[in-house]
C-alpha positions as CSV (number, residue, x, y, z in Angstrom):
1,M,-78.8,94.5,220.3
2,L,-78.9,91.1,218.5
3,N,-78.5,93.0,215.2
4,L,-75.3,94.6,216.6
5,L,-74.0,91.2,217.8
6,F,-74.7,89.5,214.4
7,S,-73.0,92.4,212.6
8,V,-69.9,92.2,214.8
9,L,-69.8,88.4,214.4
10,G,-69.7,88.9,210.6
11,F,-66.1,90.2,211.0
12,L,-64.9,86.7,211.9
13,P,-65.6,85.1,208.5
14,L,-64.7,88.4,206.7
15,I,-61.2,88.5,208.1
16,L,-60.7,84.8,208.0
17,G,-61.8,84.8,204.3
18,A,-59.3,87.6,203.5
19,T,-56.5,85.6,205.1
20,W,-57.3,82.4,203.3
21,L,-57.8,84.2,200.0
22,V,-54.3,85.8,200.3
23,N,-52.7,82.5,201.4
24,G,-54.3,80.5,198.6
25,A,-53.7,83.1,195.8
26,S,-50.1,83.7,196.9
27,A,-49.3,80.0,196.9
28,I,-50.7,79.6,193.4
29,A,-48.7,82.7,192.2
30,K,-45.5,81.3,193.8
31,R,-46.0,78.0,192.1
32,R,-46.2,79.8,188.8
33,N,-42.9,81.6,189.5
34,I,-44.5,85.0,189.9
35,S,-42.1,87.4,191.6
36,N,-42.4,88.5,195.2
37,L,-42.7,92.1,193.8
38,V,-45.9,91.3,191.9
39,I,-47.3,89.2,194.8
40,G,-46.7,91.9,197.3
41,L,-48.0,94.7,195.1
42,T,-51.2,92.9,194.0
43,I,-52.3,89.9,196.0
44,V,-51.2,90.9,199.4
45,A,-52.1,94.6,199.0
46,F,-55.5,93.8,197.6
47,G,-56.1,91.0,200.2
48,T,-55.5,93.2,203.2
49,S,-57.9,95.8,201.8
50,S,-60.5,93.2,200.8
51,P,-62.6,93.6,204.0
52,E,-63.2,97.3,203.3
53,L,-63.8,96.6,199.6
54,I,-66.4,93.9,200.2
55,V,-68.3,95.9,202.9
56,N,-68.3,99.0,200.7
57,I,-69.5,97.2,197.6
58,L,-72.3,95.5,199.5
59,S,-73.2,98.8,201.2
60,A,-73.4,100.5,197.8
61,V,-75.5,97.7,196.3
62,S,-77.9,97.7,199.2
63,D,-78.3,101.5,199.1
64,N,-76.5,102.1,202.4
65,S,-74.0,104.5,200.9
66,G,-73.4,106.3,204.2
67,F,-71.7,103.1,205.3
68,S,-69.3,103.4,202.3
69,F,-68.2,106.9,203.3
70,G,-67.9,106.2,207.0
71,N,-66.1,103.0,206.5
72,V,-63.4,104.5,204.2
73,V,-62.9,107.8,206.1
74,G,-63.2,106.1,209.5
75,S,-60.7,103.4,208.5
76,N,-58.2,106.1,207.3
77,I,-58.5,108.0,210.6
78,I,-58.1,104.8,212.7
79,N,-55.2,103.6,210.6
80,I,-53.2,106.8,211.4
81,L,-54.4,107.9,214.8
82,I,-54.9,104.5,216.5
83,I,-52.8,101.9,214.6
84,L,-49.8,104.2,213.8
85,G,-50.2,105.9,217.1
86,V,-50.2,102.6,219.1
87,S,-47.4,101.3,217.0
88,A,-45.3,104.4,217.7
89,I,-45.9,104.0,221.4
90,I,-44.7,100.3,221.2
91,Y,-41.6,101.3,219.2
92,P,-40.7,104.7,217.7
93,M,-41.5,104.8,213.9
94,A,-38.4,105.9,211.9
95,V,-39.0,106.3,208.2
96,K,-36.1,104.8,206.2
97,S,-37.5,103.9,202.8
98,P,-37.4,106.8,200.2
99,T,-40.6,105.3,198.8
100,I,-42.6,106.2,201.9
101,W,-41.2,109.8,201.7
102,I,-43.2,110.1,198.5
103,E,-46.3,108.1,199.7
104,I,-46.9,110.3,202.8
105,P,-47.3,113.5,200.8
106,L,-49.4,111.5,198.3
107,C,-51.6,110.3,201.2
108,L,-52.1,114.0,202.3
109,L,-53.0,114.9,198.7
110,S,-55.6,112.1,198.6
111,A,-57.2,113.5,201.8
112,L,-57.4,117.0,200.3
113,I,-58.8,115.7,197.0
114,L,-61.5,113.8,198.9
115,L,-62.5,117.1,200.8
116,I,-62.7,118.9,197.4
117,I,-64.8,116.4,195.5
118,A,-67.2,116.0,198.5
119,N,-68.1,119.7,198.8
120,D,-70.3,120.4,195.7
121,S,-72.7,122.6,197.8
122,F,-69.8,124.8,198.9
123,L,-67.8,125.0,195.7
124,D,-70.5,124.8,193.1
125,K,-73.4,126.2,195.1
126,T,-75.5,123.0,194.5
127,S,-78.3,121.9,196.8
128,A,-76.4,118.9,198.1
129,S,-72.9,117.5,198.2
130,V,-72.4,114.1,196.5
131,I,-69.4,112.0,195.7
132,S,-70.7,111.2,192.1
133,R,-69.8,108.5,189.6
134,T,-67.6,111.0,187.9
135,D,-65.7,111.6,191.1
136,G,-65.4,107.9,191.6
137,L,-63.8,107.4,188.2
138,I,-61.4,110.2,189.0
139,L,-60.4,108.5,192.2
140,I,-59.9,105.2,190.3
141,A,-57.7,107.0,187.8
142,F,-55.5,108.3,190.7
143,F,-55.4,104.7,192.0
144,F,-53.8,103.5,188.7
145,V,-51.3,106.3,188.8
146,F,-50.4,105.2,192.4
147,M,-50.1,101.6,191.3
148,Y,-47.8,102.6,188.4
149,Y,-45.7,104.6,190.7
150,S,-45.5,101.7,193.2
151,W,-44.5,99.3,190.5
152,Y,-41.8,101.7,189.2
153,A,-40.4,102.4,192.7
154,M,-40.3,98.8,193.7
155,K,-38.6,97.8,190.4
156,R,-35.9,100.4,191.1
157,D,-35.5,99.3,194.7
158,T,-32.3,97.2,195.0
159,E,-33.5,95.5,198.1
160,E,-34.8,92.0,197.6
161,H,-38.5,91.8,198.6
162,H,-39.2,88.9,201.0
163,I,-42.8,87.8,201.0
164,K,-43.7,84.9,203.3
165,V,-45.8,82.5,201.2
166,K,-47.0,79.3,202.8
167,E,-46.6,76.3,200.4
168,H,-49.8,74.4,199.6
169,S,-50.8,71.9,197.0
170,V,-52.6,73.2,194.0
171,G,-55.9,71.7,195.1
172,R,-55.6,73.1,198.6
173,S,-54.6,76.5,197.3
174,V,-57.7,76.6,195.0
175,L,-59.9,75.5,197.9
176,L,-58.5,78.3,200.1
177,V,-59.2,80.9,197.4
178,I,-62.8,79.6,196.8
179,V,-63.7,79.3,200.5
180,G,-61.9,82.6,201.3
181,M,-64.1,84.4,198.7
182,L,-67.3,82.7,200.0
183,L,-66.4,83.8,203.6
184,L,-65.7,87.3,202.5
185,A,-69.0,87.5,200.7
186,G,-70.9,85.9,203.6
187,G,-69.3,87.9,206.3
188,G,-69.7,91.2,204.4
189,Q,-73.4,90.4,203.9
190,L,-73.9,89.7,207.6
191,I,-72.2,92.9,208.6
192,V,-74.0,95.2,206.2
193,H,-77.5,93.6,206.7
194,F,-77.5,93.6,210.5
195,A,-75.6,96.9,210.8
196,A,-78.4,98.5,208.7
197,K,-81.1,97.0,210.9
198,F,-79.3,98.2,214.0
199,A,-79.0,101.7,212.6
200,V,-82.8,101.8,211.8
201,D,-83.8,100.4,215.2
202,F,-81.7,102.9,217.2
203,G,-82.1,105.9,214.8
204,I,-78.3,106.0,214.2
205,S,-77.0,107.5,210.9
206,D,-75.2,105.3,208.4
207,R,-72.2,107.6,208.7
208,I,-71.8,106.9,212.4
209,I,-72.1,103.2,211.9
210,G,-69.5,103.4,209.2
211,L,-67.2,105.5,211.3
212,T,-67.3,103.2,214.3
213,I,-68.4,99.5,213.9
214,L,-67.5,99.0,210.3
215,S,-64.2,101.0,210.2
216,I,-62.9,99.4,213.4
217,G,-63.8,95.9,212.3
218,T,-62.3,96.2,208.8
219,S,-59.1,97.8,210.1
220,L,-58.3,94.7,212.2
221,P,-55.9,93.2,209.6
222,E,-53.9,96.4,209.4
223,L,-53.9,96.6,213.2
224,S,-52.5,93.1,213.7
225,T,-49.9,93.5,210.9
226,S,-48.7,96.9,212.2
227,I,-48.4,95.9,215.8
228,V,-46.5,92.7,215.0
229,A,-44.2,94.8,212.8
230,A,-43.7,97.3,215.6
231,L,-42.9,94.6,218.1
232,K,-40.3,93.2,215.6
233,K,-39.0,96.7,215.1
234,N,-39.8,96.5,211.4
235,V,-41.0,100.1,211.4
236,D,-40.9,100.7,207.6
237,I,-43.4,97.8,207.2
238,S,-45.7,99.3,209.8
239,I,-45.8,102.8,208.2
240,G,-45.8,101.5,204.7
241,N,-48.7,99.2,205.5
242,I,-50.8,102.1,206.9
243,I,-50.1,104.7,204.2
244,G,-50.6,102.1,201.5
245,S,-53.9,101.1,203.0
246,N,-55.2,104.7,203.2
247,L,-54.3,105.2,199.5
248,F,-56.1,102.0,198.6
249,N,-59.2,103.0,200.7
250,T,-59.5,106.5,199.2
251,F,-58.6,105.9,195.6
252,L,-59.8,102.4,194.9
253,I,-62.4,101.4,197.4
254,L,-64.3,104.8,197.6
255,G,-63.8,105.1,193.9
256,I,-65.5,101.8,193.2
257,S,-68.3,102.4,195.8
258,S,-69.2,105.8,194.4
259,T,-69.1,104.5,190.8
260,I,-71.6,101.8,191.8
261,R,-73.9,104.3,193.6
262,P,-73.2,108.0,194.2
263,I,-72.6,108.8,197.9
264,P,-74.5,111.8,199.3
265,L,-72.8,113.4,202.3
266,E,-74.6,113.4,205.6
267,A,-74.5,116.3,208.1
268,G,-71.2,116.3,209.9
269,A,-69.2,114.6,207.1
270,N,-66.9,117.6,206.7
271,L,-65.7,117.1,210.3
272,D,-64.6,113.6,209.4
273,L,-62.9,114.8,206.2
274,L,-61.1,117.5,208.2
275,V,-60.0,115.1,210.9
276,N,-58.7,112.8,208.1
277,I,-56.6,115.7,206.7
278,I,-55.4,116.6,210.2
279,A,-54.4,113.0,211.0
280,T,-52.4,112.7,207.7
281,L,-50.9,116.2,208.2
282,L,-49.7,115.1,211.6
283,V,-47.7,112.2,210.1
284,F,-46.3,114.6,207.5
285,I,-45.2,117.1,210.2
286,F,-43.8,114.5,212.6
287,V,-41.8,112.8,209.9
288,F,-40.5,115.7,207.8
289,T,-39.9,118.5,210.4
290,R,-37.5,116.8,212.8
291,K,-34.2,115.0,212.7
292,G,-34.3,111.3,212.4
293,R,-37.5,111.3,210.3
294,M,-39.5,109.5,213.0
295,I,-42.7,109.4,215.1
296,D,-41.8,109.0,218.7
297,R,-43.8,107.6,221.6
298,M,-45.0,111.1,222.7
299,E,-46.3,111.9,219.2
300,G,-48.0,108.4,219.1
301,A,-49.7,109.3,222.4
302,I,-50.9,112.6,220.9
303,M,-52.4,110.8,218.0
304,V,-54.3,108.4,220.2
305,A,-55.6,111.3,222.4
306,I,-56.8,113.2,219.3
307,F,-58.8,110.1,218.2
308,A,-60.3,109.7,221.7
309,G,-61.5,113.4,221.6
310,Y,-62.8,113.0,218.1
311,M,-64.8,109.9,218.9
312,Y,-66.2,111.5,222.1
313,F,-67.4,114.5,220.0
314,V,-68.9,112.3,217.3
315,L,-70.7,109.9,219.6
316,S,-72.0,112.6,222.0
């Protein structure tokens, strides 16, 4: 159990490192008169996804590729069923931005693409299903298309983009970036190392560890951001944060992980992929099939209930 404790403690430096890295890099960018558009699209977006990225890279390097799969798919499921569900219970989520109307179908497409590339044994009649390096490069290519679309959409948006950037001296900003990167690396190493030992000691598969401990821990930044946005009734921020995070996870983080080391699918992985599709499809149905383009409190409760049932099935 000490292995589990040390693994969980690793999330403290991991998340603190991500926060300091974003603050330091944003302050440097602001001093160089880089626009809010660029800061939001690059530094902030990459920063909030950095916990998943670091954990997945270290998992791939240490040959715990099941962590990579479970972390990404688990984070995507938690983002929608728990974070978006809880946010909708706090305050109904009405979609106002036309950009999100495009990103929700794109998120559903990413979930379908992941199911396809992960089922070699079914589609190609091979002996095993693997997310290969070729699949990883395809996912990264989709990520660049998504980034181009985001850049184009935000450039056309007439609204001014307000990004809160704390002002720091150059020296302090550089120090925040360096220490943030060190904390990210150290925290990620703690998590992966002790989670792997915990899995071996208790005979738990890497997939289950990724779906539970890793995905819950790395989703904490999105959880805090979305709940604060829901409390402030900034519902576009909450939905946009979740959908954007899922696209980053699937296209960039899983793409990089499988490029470093191909990811063989463990038994039961298709259940996770199907739940990922169902969760994204629920958002699509709730938002696009009713007046007001919104997710209300009842629908948020349905999402949370589905997650509870899924977790019960997986863990039992």
